[in-house]
KEFILUM-84251 format. One record per residue (C-alpha): residue number from 0; residue in three letters; chain; x, y, z. Coordinates in pm, 1 decimal, padded with zeros to 6 digits, always signed. Example, Ala and Ser with C-alpha at 12.3 -4.5 7.8 and 13.67 -1.06 7.14 Angstrom:
2
  resi  resn  chain        xx        yy        zz
     0   ALA      A  +01230.0  -00450.0  +00780.0
     1   SER      A  +01367.0  -00106.0  +00714.0
***
This chain:
126
  resi  resn  chain        xx        yy        zz
     0   GLN      A  +29659.9  -01345.3  -04892.1
     1   VAL      A  +29461.9  -01270.9  -04583.9
     2   GLN      A  +29286.5  -00939.3  -04449.7
     3   LEU      A  +29120.4  -00933.8  -04113.2
     4   VAL      A  +28883.9  -00720.5  -03985.0
     5   GLU      A  +28913.3  -00621.7  -03595.7
     6   SER      A  +28546.5  -00464.3  -03414.8
     7   GLY      A  +28431.2  -00438.7  -03146.5
     8   GLY      A  +28621.4  -00246.3  -02860.0
     9   GLY      A  +28475.8  +00092.2  -02778.6
    10   LEU      A  +28488.0  +00236.8  -02417.0
    11   VAL      A  +28341.0  -00043.4  -02092.3
    12   GLN      A  +28357.5  +00077.1  -01785.4
    13   ALA      A  +28653.3  -00151.8  -01527.3
    14   GLY      A  +28426.6  -00438.7  -01426.9
    15   GLY      A  +28248.7  -00497.6  -01727.9
    16   SER      A  +28226.5  -00715.1  -02057.6
    17   LEU      A  +28384.6  -00687.0  -02442.2
    18   ARG      A  +28386.3  -00882.9  -02656.2
    19   LEU      A  +28617.8  -00870.1  -03017.9
    20   SER      A  +28576.3  -01020.4  -03387.6
    21   CYS      A  +28858.6  -01034.4  -03610.0
    22   THR      A  +28722.6  -01150.4  -03981.9
    23   ALA      A  +28894.0  -01243.1  -04160.5
    24   SER      A  +28860.6  -01272.3  -04630.6
    25   GLY      A  +28932.3  -01588.5  -04780.3
    26   ARG      A  +28811.9  -01951.5  -04828.4
    27   THR      A  +29114.0  -02162.8  -04600.2
    28   PHE      A  +28990.1  -01957.2  -04272.2
    29   SER      A  +29044.6  -02330.3  -04079.1
    30   MET      A  +29417.6  -02366.8  -04166.1
    31   TYR      A  +29527.5  -02051.5  -03977.4
    32   ALA      A  +29633.5  -02072.0  -03602.8
    33   MET      A  +29553.2  -01722.3  -03507.9
    34   GLY      A  +29583.6  -01476.2  -03182.8
    35   TRP      A  +29593.6  -01104.9  -02980.4
    36   PHE      A  +29727.4  -00933.5  -02886.7
    37   ARG      A  +29749.9  -00544.3  -02748.9
    38   LEU      A  +29893.7  -00265.4  -02707.9
    39   ALA      A  +29925.9  -00019.2  -02505.4
    40   PRO      A  +30085.4  +00369.4  -02490.5
    41   GLY      A  +30505.0  +00383.0  -02410.6
    42   LYS      A  +30457.9  -00064.2  -02407.8
    43   GLU      A  +30544.7  -00295.2  -02646.5
    44   ARG      A  +30277.6  -00482.3  -02865.5
    45   GLU      A  +30242.0  -00777.2  -02652.1
    46   PHE      A  +30065.2  -01135.2  -02709.8
    47   VAL      A  +29682.5  -01150.7  -02520.5
    48   ALA      A  +29552.1  -01500.3  -02602.2
    49   ALA      A  +29614.8  -01710.1  -02936.2
    50   ILE      A  +29331.3  -02010.4  -03061.8
    51   ASN      A  +29548.6  -02319.5  -03284.2
    52   TRP      A  +29440.9  -02420.2  -03652.3
    53   SER      A  +29118.7  -02598.2  -03803.3
    54   GLY      A  +28876.5  -02678.1  -03453.8
    55   GLY      A  +29066.8  -02420.8  -03237.3
    56   THR      A  +29065.1  -02746.3  -02946.8
    57   THR      A  +29386.6  -02551.7  -02786.5
    58   THR      A  +29417.9  -02224.6  -02661.9
    59   TYR      A  +29630.1  -02031.5  -02447.3
    60   TYR      A  +29613.6  -01709.4  -02269.9
    61   ALA      A  +29887.9  -01480.8  -02094.8
    62   ASP      A  +29913.0  -01506.1  -01736.6
    63   SER      A  +29748.2  -01116.1  -01666.3
    64   VAL      A  +29414.5  -01237.5  -01879.1
    65   LYS      A  +29356.5  -01580.6  -01813.4
    66   GLY      A  +29066.0  -01730.6  -01647.8
    67   ARG      A  +28939.1  -01354.6  -01751.6
    68   PHE      A  +28946.2  -01319.4  -02137.2
    69   THR      A  +28832.2  -01591.2  -02371.2
    70   ILE      A  +28995.2  -01628.1  -02672.9
    71   SER      A  +28741.1  -01875.3  -02964.5
    72   ARG      A  +28664.8  -01938.2  -03363.2
    73   ASP      A  +28410.2  -02012.3  -03595.8
    74   ASN      A  +28546.2  -02139.5  -03935.8
    75   ALA      A  +28220.4  -02082.8  -04057.8
    76   ARG      A  +28230.2  -01697.5  -04004.1
    77   ASN      A  +28540.2  -01693.3  -04075.2
    78   THR      A  +28602.8  -01581.6  -03766.1
    79   VAL      A  +28835.8  -01552.3  -03456.9
    80   TYR      A  +28647.8  -01358.4  -03089.8
    81   LEU      A  +28805.6  -01278.6  -02749.0
    82   GLN      A  +28530.9  -01254.9  -02511.1
    83   LYS      A  +28720.5  -01023.8  -02224.1
    84   ASN      A  +28511.2  -00998.5  -01927.3
    85   ARG      A  +28628.3  -00778.0  -01571.7
    86   LEU      A  +28784.1  -00580.6  -01703.6
    87   LYS      A  +29041.7  -00355.8  -01544.0
    88   PRO      A  +29127.2  +00070.4  -01586.3
    89   GLY      A  +29408.2  +00153.3  -01743.2
    90   ALA      A  +29515.2  +00311.7  -02094.2
    91   THR      A  +29364.8  +00309.1  -02368.6
    92   THR      A  +29491.3  -00015.4  -02559.9
    93   VAL      A  +29453.4  -00158.6  -02937.4
    94   TYR      A  +29408.8  -00491.0  -02938.3
    95   TYR      A  +29492.7  -00696.1  -03273.6
    96   CYS      A  +29396.9  -00996.0  -03446.1
    97   ALA      A  +29712.4  -01184.3  -03618.6
    98   ALA      A  +29673.1  -01476.7  -03910.7
    99   ALA      A  +29979.2  -01774.2  -03875.8
   100   GLN      A  +29983.4  -01968.8  -04184.5
   101   GLY      A  +30137.7  -02279.7  -04165.4
   102   VAL      A  +30105.8  -02339.3  -03782.4
   103   ARG      A  +29972.2  -02633.2  -03589.6
   104   GLY      A  +29997.4  -02533.8  -03278.9
   105   ILE      A  +29926.4  -02224.4  -03124.7
   106   ALA      A  +30148.0  -01905.3  -03151.2
   107   VAL      A  +30208.5  -01777.3  -02854.6
   108   VAL      A  +30489.3  -01462.3  -02969.8
   109   ILE      A  +30466.4  -01148.0  -03270.2
   110   SER      A  +30666.4  -01352.8  -03554.5
   111   PRO      A  +30515.1  -01673.0  -03661.4
   112   TYR      A  +30244.4  -01389.9  -03794.7
   113   ASP      A  +30211.4  -01350.3  -04087.8
   114   TYR      A  +29890.9  -01130.9  -04094.1
   115   TRP      A  +29762.3  -00846.8  -03916.6
   116   GLY      A  +29441.8  -00664.8  -03945.7
   117   GLN      A  +29451.4  -00304.8  -03834.2
   118   GLY      A  +29373.3  -00275.3  -03492.2
   119   THR      A  +29072.2  -00168.1  -03254.5
   120   GLN      A  +29056.3  +00061.2  -02936.2
   121   VAL      A  +28967.6  -00044.8  -02586.9
   122   THR      A  +28945.8  +00179.9  -02382.6
   123   VAL      A  +28826.4  +00120.3  -02007.0
   124   PRO      A  +28809.5  +00478.8  -01748.8
   125   SER      A  +28951.4  +00452.8  -01429.0
***
């Protein structure tokens, strides 16, 4: 069982930056592929970014965030990060991190993920 706790959300002005963190319990964090998803009002949960297990040498991004967001992991700290730059204004969005067991590559859809955090809210006002 893995527990994930996100942090780092908040209110940030358009064009600004924010770094989200997701810390996992347990001793086998490096064995999980990790991902970030987001949920905006009236929309379905959508993929944002993913990173492979172990060294995190492979990453993948949704087109909407490519070039602005960076996912990374620190296995010594059991933490995955999402650095968000050049933020765009929009509705308050909840960002979730997720862990996928047994996935050697990356996962860009919801179904492979076994564990989810409670979410952290990000607001970028117009």
